[in-house]
C-alpha positions in Angstrom: -194.8 -125.5 -103.9 -196.7 -122.4 -105.0 -200.5 -122.5 -104.9 -202.3 -121.8 -108.1 -203.5 -118.2 -108.4 -207.2 -117.8 -107.8 -208.9 -116.1 -110.7 -209.9 -112.5 -110.2 -213.0 -111.1 -111.9 -215.0 -107.9 -112.2 -218.0 -107.4 -110.1 -220.6 -105.6 -112.2 -223.2 -105.1 -109.4 -222.8 -102.2 -107.0 -222.0 -103.0 -103.3 -224.7 -100.6 -102.2 -225.7 -97.0 -102.5 -223.6 -94.3 -100.7 -226.8 -93.4 -98.7 -226.8 -97.0 -97.3 -223.4 -96.4 -95.7 -223.6 -94.6 -92.4 -221.0 -91.8 -92.2 -218.2 -92.7 -89.8 -219.1 -96.4 -89.7 -218.0 -99.6 -91.4 -219.8 -102.3 -93.3 -218.7 -105.7 -94.5 -219.5 -107.1 -98.0 -219.4 -110.5 -99.8 -219.1 -109.3 -103.4 -218.6 -112.8 -104.9 -221.2 -114.6 -102.7 -218.7 -116.7 -100.8 -220.8 -116.8 -97.6 -218.7 -114.4 -95.6 -217.6 -110.8 -95.7 -214.3 -110.8 -97.6 -214.0 -107.0 -97.6 -215.3 -104.0 -95.8 -216.0 -100.3 -96.5 -215.6 -97.3 -94.2 -217.4 -94.1 -95.0 -216.1 -90.7 -94.0 -218.3 -87.9 -95.4 -218.4 -88.4 -99.2 -215.3 -90.5 -99.2 -215.4 -94.3 -99.1 -212.4 -96.6 -98.3 -212.4 -100.3 -99.2 -210.2 -103.0 -97.6 -209.9 -106.7 -97.7 -211.2 -108.4 -94.5 -207.8 -109.9 -93.7 -205.3 -108.8 -91.0 -201.7 -108.9 -92.3 -200.5 -110.1 -88.8 -201.6 -113.7 -88.6 -202.8 -116.0 -91.4 -205.0 -113.2 -92.8 -207.4 -113.5 -89.9 -210.8 -111.9 -90.3 -211.0 -108.5 -88.6 -214.5 -107.7 -87.4 -215.3 -108.3 -83.8 -219.0 -108.6 -84.8 -220.9 -108.1 -88.0 -220.0 -104.8 -89.7 -217.8 -103.7 -86.7 -214.3 -103.0 -88.1 -213.6 -99.7 -86.2 -212.3 -98.9 -82.7 -214.7 -97.5 -80.1 -214.3 -93.9 -81.1 -214.4 -94.9 -84.8 -211.2 -93.1 -85.7 -209.2 -96.2 -86.7 -209.7 -99.7 -88.1 -209.4 -102.3 -85.4 -208.5 -106.0 -85.9 -210.8 -107.7 -83.4 -208.5 -110.8 -83.5 -205.3 -109.1 -82.5 -206.0 -105.5 -81.4 -204.0 -104.0 -84.2 -205.0 -100.4 -85.3 -204.9 -99.2 -88.9 -205.5 -95.8 -90.4 -208.8 -95.6 -92.3 -207.4 -93.6 -95.2 -204.2 -95.6 -95.8 -204.7 -99.0 -94.1 -201.3 -98.7 -92.5 -200.9 -100.5 -89.1 -199.9 -97.8 -86.5 -200.2 -100.0 -83.4 -200.1 -103.7 -82.6 -198.3 -106.9 -83.7 -198.2 -105.9 -87.4 -197.1 -102.3 -87.0 -195.8 -101.0 -90.3 -197.7 -103.5 -92.4 -200.8 -102.5 -94.4 -204.2 -103.8 -95.2 -205.0 -104.8 -98.8 -206.9 -102.0 -100.5 -210.0 -102.5 -102.5 -210.3 -99.5 -104.9 -213.8 -98.2 -105.0 -215.6 -95.8 -107.3 -218.9 -93.9 -106.9 -221.3 -93.7 -109.9 -224.7 -92.2 -109.7 -224.7 -92.5 -106.0 -223.7 -96.2 -106.0 -220.5 -97.8 -104.7 -218.7 -100.1 -107.0 -215.5 -102.1 -106.8 -213.3 -100.3 -109.4 -210.9 -103.2 -110.3 -211.1 -107.0 -110.6 -211.7 -108.8 -107.3 -210.4 -112.2 -106.1 -212.1 -114.6 -103.8 -211.3 -114.4 -100.1 -208.3 -116.2 -98.6 -209.0 -119.4 -96.7 -206.5 -121.5 -94.7 -205.8 -124.7 -96.5 -208.1 -123.8 -99.3 -208.6 -126.5 -101.9 -207.7 -125.1 -105.3 
């Protein structure tokens, strides 16, 4: 039996200003106020990359090993703290680990007047056995 599709919606408020994102670091966000970071952003210079906080390897496990820590120790790749998988920051492709060849789910971002916005509609995060 297929679960009902969870309604996506547009998030009108910015996630933050670009200046609030530290270059070369990651930061988690909860754009729908669900009580946990359902996505994260990585800044590289003036570019920002948005990803769902869900590893494709196992039951969409959360990825940060602690708050806002989604990168490996030298901050060159995204690291799943649950499984040790490594993903490229720019493409989200898994290059090492149990889900090699799979990809993270992208969250398209846009910059307007120095603020970071989600560019498309956004669905609530995934929960195991979520009541719909």
